[in-house]
N, C-alpha and C positions, 0 to 999 in steps of 0.2 A: 747376748750382747752385754758388754761391760761398759758402764759409763764412769767417767772420771769427773769429779766436781769438788769444789771447795766446800768445806763444812766448818761450822763454828760452835756447834753444840753436840754433845756426845752422850750416848747411852752407856752406862757402866757395864751392864751385862753384855752388850754387843762388843764393847772394847775388850772386856775380859776374855771373851771367847776368841777374839782375833789374836791377842797376845799369848793366850794359853796355847793356841794351835801351833805356835812356833817355839813353845817352851821357854818363854821369857819370864821365868818365875820372879826375878827381882822386881819386875813391873807388876805382875799380877798380885803380889803381896799387898799392895795398896792401890787398888784400881781407881779410887777417888782421886788420889794424887796424880795418877796418870791422866785422868780426864781434866783435871785442873791444868796440867802442863800442856795438854792439847789446846785448851781454851786460850792459854797465854802464849801460844806459839805465833810466829809471824804468819805462817800459812800451813793449813792442813788440807791435803787432798785425799779423797777417799775413792776407792773403786767399788762399785756396787753392780750386782747383776740386775737383770730385768725385774726380779721380784723384790729388789731393794736390799738384798742380803749383802752385808759388808764383806768384801773379799780381800781388801788391802788398804794400806794407809801409808802416807808419807807426810812428814812434818819438818818444817824448817825453823831455825832460829837465825835471824838476819837483821842487818841494819838497812838492807835493800839498797845499798850503795856500793860497799866494798866487799862485804863478806856474806856468804850464804853458807850456813852449816846445816846439812841434812842430818837432823837429830835421829830420825827413825824412818826406815823404809821396811815394811813387812807385808807379806802376803800370806793369807791362810794357807797352811801346809797342804791342804787338799787341792789347792789351785795353783801350786808351783808349776812352772814350765808352760804356762799359758800366755805369757807376755804381759801379765798385769804389772809386775814390778818394773819391767822395761817401760811400759807406758807411763807409769807414775814418775819414774826418774826422768824420762824424756820431757815431760811437762815441766818438771822442776828446772831442768837445764835450760829450757826455753825461757821460762819465767825469770830466771836469775842470770841470763846470759850477759847482762851488763855489769855484773859484779866481778871484781878482780879475783876473788877466791871463791871457789865452790868446793866444799870439803865435806867429808863424812868420816866416821870411824867405824870399823868393823872388826870382827874376830881375827886373830892372827892366822896366817895361812897354815900354820901347823895344826890347827884344830879342825875337827870334821866340818863344822859350819864354815870355817874360814876358807877352806879349799873352794867350795862352791861360791862363796861370796866374792872372793878375789877374782875368780874366773868371770863372774857376772859383771862386776864393776869394770874390769878390763875390757870386756866386750862393749861396754857402754862408753868407753873412751876415757875413763878415769885412770889416773896414774898415781902411784904411791908417792908420798912426799919426798922420800930420799932420792927417787928417780928424777925429781925436779930441782934437786939441790936445796931442798927444804927439810926441816925437821918439825915434828909435832911433839909436844910435851903435855903431860897431865899428871895428876896425882892419883896414886893407886887408891881405889876405894874398895872396902870389904863388901862384897856382894852376897855374903852368906846370909 
């Protein structure tokens, strides 16, 4: 049985293990910073098994009126394909249904991770910006 709940404090070792399981090295280089970012997020939902083990996490940055940005959605690699990411994202979609924009960023579809991510988000009803007549812009950041 997997439970989904909001959390506001985070164990560095537990967070490191989750982010490391999906190969997010830019995050695991400074796990204290990641934990501070979680604390400062609008909402953090976690998925845990019956033993309390952290299986997944979703966090948002939002004004809770117009914009919800899903900053991170990740599930421990060992538990992919079990509906955990789906449940986390569904809870976020329900929670922020009143916002005009519900957005996230993921790897480009040409990358190995991007292929699976794009398929997942499309199954969840999300549509790329350009398909909605929108564009997204950002600054390139060196992640090395």
